One Martini backbone bead per residue (centre of mass of N, CA, C, O) as a GRO file, in nm:
protein
   97
    1MET     BB    1  11.421   9.487   7.283
    2THR     BB    2  11.315   9.622   7.576
    3GLU     BB    3  11.199   9.628   7.888
    4ARG     BB    4  11.005   9.874   7.828
    5ASP     BB    5  10.843   9.700   7.603
    6LEU     BB    6  10.716   9.551   7.828
    7ILE     BB    7  10.385   9.427   7.857
    8VAL     BB    8  10.123   9.351   8.031
    9ALA     BB    9  10.027   9.006   7.990
   10ASP     BB   10   9.936   8.721   7.919
   11ASP     BB   11  10.173   8.475   8.035
   12LEU     BB   12  10.336   8.663   8.211
   13VAL     BB   13  10.589   8.741   8.418
   14VAL     BB   14  10.540   8.908   8.727
   15SER     BB   15  10.703   9.177   8.902
   16LEU     BB   16  10.609   9.298   9.242
   17ASP     BB   17  10.596   9.587   9.412
   18TYR     BB   18  10.441   9.644   9.744
   19THR     BB   19  10.163   9.820   9.920
   20LEU     BB   20   9.931   9.751  10.181
   21GLN     BB   21   9.640   9.947  10.258
   22LEU     BB   22   9.432  10.101  10.446
   23ASP     BB   23   9.222  10.366  10.470
   24ASP     BB   24   9.408  10.478  10.727
   25GLY     BB   25   9.723  10.382  10.625
   26GLU     BB   26   9.769  10.106  10.715
   27THR     BB   27  10.011   9.867  10.702
   28ILE     BB   28   9.968   9.504  10.609
   29ASP     BB   29  10.158   9.494  10.345
   30THR     BB   30  10.491   9.408  10.204
   31SER     BB   31  10.796   9.398   9.996
   32GLU     BB   32  10.967   9.546  10.171
   33GLY     BB   33  11.268   9.375  10.223
   34ASP     BB   34  11.186   9.189   9.985
   35GLU     BB   35  11.060   9.009   9.758
   36PRO     BB   36  10.892   9.008   9.496
   37LEU     BB   37  10.607   8.953   9.344
   38GLU     BB   38  10.524   8.647   9.167
   39PHE     BB   39  10.347   8.597   8.849
   40ILE     BB   40  10.090   8.490   8.627
   41GLN     BB   41   9.927   8.644   8.400
   42GLY     BB   42   9.584   8.540   8.380
   43HIS     BB   43   9.567   8.293   8.629
   44GLY     BB   44   9.451   8.382   8.921
   45GLU     BB   45   9.692   8.448   9.150
   46ILE     BB   46   9.532   8.708   9.194
   47VAL     BB   47   9.341   8.951   9.238
   48PRO     BB   48   9.136   9.082   9.000
   49GLY     BB   49   9.179   9.392   9.044
   50LEU     BB   50   9.487   9.380   9.009
   51GLU     BB   51   9.517   9.235   8.744
   52GLN     BB   52   9.362   9.444   8.571
   53ALA     BB   53   9.550   9.699   8.646
   54LEU     BB   54   9.819   9.580   8.495
   55TYR     BB   55   9.734   9.617   8.228
   56GLY     BB   56   9.977   9.792   8.024
   57MET     BB   57  10.213   9.781   8.182
   58ALA     BB   58  10.551   9.866   8.255
   59VAL     BB   59  10.858   9.876   8.313
   60GLY     BB   60  10.860  10.096   8.604
   61ASP     BB   61  10.586  10.130   8.671
   62GLU     BB   62  10.340  10.319   8.853
   63LYS     BB   63  10.068  10.247   9.098
   64GLU     BB   64   9.762  10.361   9.234
   65LEU     BB   65   9.517  10.156   9.412
   66VAL     BB   66   9.177  10.034   9.436
   67VAL     BB   67   9.032   9.746   9.581
   68ARG     BB   68   8.748   9.612   9.570
   69PRO     BB   69   8.600   9.367   9.737
   70GLU     BB   70   8.469   9.228   9.477
   71ASP     BB   71   8.790   9.234   9.353
   72GLY     BB   72   8.885   9.048   9.587
   73TYR     BB   73   8.769   8.887   9.885
   74GLY     BB   74   8.521   9.040   9.957
   75GLU     BB   75   8.277   9.084  10.154
   76LEU     BB   76   8.180   9.123  10.460
   77ASP     BB   77   8.082   8.837  10.677
   78PRO     BB   78   7.931   8.807  10.979
   79ASP     BB   79   7.839   8.492  10.938
   80ALA     BB   80   8.154   8.376  10.921
   81TYR     BB   81   8.149   8.372  11.226
   82GLN     BB   82   8.290   8.192  11.518
   83THR     BB   83   8.243   8.090  11.845
   84ILE     BB   84   8.509   7.949  12.047
   85PRO     BB   85   8.614   7.782  12.295
   86ARG     BB   86   8.920   7.735  12.434
   87ASP     BB   87   8.868   7.425  12.527
   88ALA     BB   88   8.859   7.319  12.217
   89PHE     BB   89   9.167   7.334  12.252
   90SER     BB   90   9.459   7.187  12.230
   91GLY     BB   91   9.684   7.271  12.432
   92SER     BB   92   9.874   7.555  12.418
   93LEU     BB   93   9.808   7.897  12.463
   94PRO     BB   94   9.842   8.206  12.425
   95ALA     BB   95   9.819   8.484  12.578
   96LEU     BB   96   9.615   8.736  12.618
   97ARG     BB   97   9.626   9.095  12.598
   0.00000   0.00000   0.00000
């Protein structure tokens, strides 16, 4: 069996190089210049949409995909934000730009 014969399946350790971009092409996270992301497939250690897209891939495969919010971290919830005055925090805070 060669590395190429290894297919992503549950309970396998997966090593993944990635670049995460927004719709406008802005890169917000990447493994470039760093170690690949490693996780155990099928254990919910990464967002479900990415985990599902990896099944069946082999060593060396590349894939470009879009993870929908409901398959990632969820839809934006404007009610989940709260405004807190700066003086509610103790200690010194960096100046805002």
